[in-house]
C-alpha atoms as one frame of an Amber mdcrd trajectory, in Angstrom:
protein
 -28.311   3.040   4.998 -30.148   6.336   4.893 -31.206   8.594   2.026 -27.644
   9.944   1.758 -25.842   6.610   1.751 -24.656   5.295  -1.579 -22.503   2.169
  -1.728 -19.946   1.716  -4.503 -16.484   0.256  -5.072 -14.876   3.136  -3.153
 -17.018   3.416  -0.041 -20.271   4.571   1.497 -21.490   8.131   1.796 -22.595
   8.048   5.453 -23.580  11.740   5.587 -23.796  14.343   2.824 -20.123  15.275
   3.335 -18.637  12.061   4.816 -17.256   9.164   2.782 -16.345   5.984   4.701
 -14.076   3.381   3.115 -13.339   0.020   4.746 -10.722  -2.475   3.554  -9.047
  -5.655   4.783  -5.306  -5.222   4.239  -2.600  -7.907   4.390   0.211  -7.894
   6.909   0.679  -6.757  10.488  -0.860  -3.562  11.836   2.610  -2.003  12.229
   3.259  -2.219   8.472  -0.080  -0.614   7.602   0.656   2.118  10.170   3.991
   2.756   8.437   2.153   3.267   5.108   0.038   5.936   6.797   2.774   7.777
   8.664   6.072   7.399   6.763   6.482   9.835   3.889   8.149   7.455   1.391
   5.542   4.759   1.935   2.523   7.113   2.007   3.766   8.706  -1.217   3.197
   5.386  -3.001  -0.572   5.619  -2.531  -1.437   9.203  -1.507   1.114  11.961
  -0.902   4.573  12.482   0.585   5.315  14.695   3.574   7.163  14.253   6.845
   4.952  14.108   9.940   5.906  14.840  13.512   3.912  12.251  15.438   2.234
  14.692  17.809  -1.337  15.992  18.032  -1.398  19.565  16.746   1.774  19.209
  14.690   1.599  20.863  11.255   2.861  19.051   8.164   2.713  19.366   4.401
   1.270  16.794   2.009   2.966  16.767  -1.407   1.272  15.111  -4.377   3.271
  14.329  -7.460   0.333  14.019  -9.804   2.286  12.337 -12.605   2.650   9.375
 -10.212  -1.092   8.890  -9.607  -1.629   6.554 -12.536  -0.238   3.100 -13.166
   2.043   3.256 -15.042   3.079   6.772 -13.947   3.028   9.636 -16.416  -0.567
  10.644 -17.170  -1.877  12.899 -14.411  -5.611  13.522 -14.061  -6.919  16.374
 -16.253  -6.631  19.813 -14.683  -3.899  18.869 -12.206  -0.444  20.433 -12.099
   2.684  18.289 -11.819   2.849  18.874  -8.062   0.360  19.991  -5.431   1.135
  20.957  -1.808  -1.326  21.152   1.052  -0.828  22.332   4.613  -2.324  19.950
   7.166  -2.304  19.314  10.911  -2.516  16.139  13.002  -5.862  16.138  14.833
  -5.826  12.750  16.593  -3.122  10.161  17.159  -3.108   6.752  18.856  -0.307
   4.660  17.287  -0.791   2.212  15.653  -4.593   2.423  15.770  -5.769   5.916
  14.846  -4.540   8.867  12.804  -6.648  11.888  11.872  -5.499  15.054  10.157
  -6.891  18.158   8.539  -7.027  17.982   4.781  -5.933  21.532   4.035  -8.906
  23.797   4.617 -11.420  21.471   2.948 -12.029  18.934   5.710 -10.330  16.087
   7.494  -9.304  12.469   7.027  -9.240   9.805   9.712  -7.812   6.286   9.649
  -8.684   3.592  12.167  -6.795   0.291  12.219  -7.814  -2.910  13.944  -6.290
  -6.390  13.786  -8.507  -8.453  11.531 -10.566 -10.999  13.395 -11.846 -12.360
  10.067  -8.562 -14.120   9.208  -7.531 -17.351  10.884  -3.814 -16.553  10.567
  -4.300 -13.112  12.160  -2.144 -11.543   9.430  -4.577  -8.895   8.316  -5.674
  -5.414   9.308  -9.110  -3.843   8.978  -8.778  -0.240   7.822 -11.627   2.243
   8.099 -10.936   5.557   6.380 -13.276   8.533   6.546 -13.083  11.700   4.494
 -15.173  14.712   5.474 -16.023  17.648   3.197 -15.061  18.212  -0.452 -12.672
  16.099  -2.512 -10.701  17.239  -5.525 -10.962  15.584  -8.913  -8.671  12.593
  -9.116  -9.890  11.139  -5.802 -11.160   7.977  -7.491  -7.745   7.443  -9.069
  -6.073   7.862  -5.671  -8.542   5.398  -4.089  -7.997   2.912  -6.920  -4.230
   3.265  -6.587  -4.424   2.800  -2.797  -6.457  -0.389  -3.267  -4.089  -1.764
  -5.911  -1.088  -0.913  -3.777  -2.649  -2.607  -0.751  -3.172  -5.823  -2.700
   0.107  -5.924  -4.633   2.836  -4.107  -2.713   2.067  -4.787   0.920   3.530
  -8.267   1.411
């Protein structure tokens, strides 16, 4: 760790504007990939939005902020009911890597690898990096993603 790195329950700040989060998720890599790329599944932990699986393809992320909490209904302070963000796929290597612009504020990348740490081979290591600024509510989204990974991904 360097002077910028701070470990906590959500991840490690590897550079002043880069947050890296690593998790071991249950299930096969194809299921985790589906939760990154399919709108209905991604909506359960981040935001909806259809993606054309092609580098350079634009897409829209749609947050329904009333759904960020568990149980749904109490959105983070200062957030409207819905938020839309234009994004673009920057890197794609199914089912191992997905990177996209996060509006005009940075980018997000996901890297998947079959977990070598589990004897049954039924896990996936996920490394997620977020560069540049995050909006308020990011901790709630990270918490919800972690809860969803443990409870809803069989």
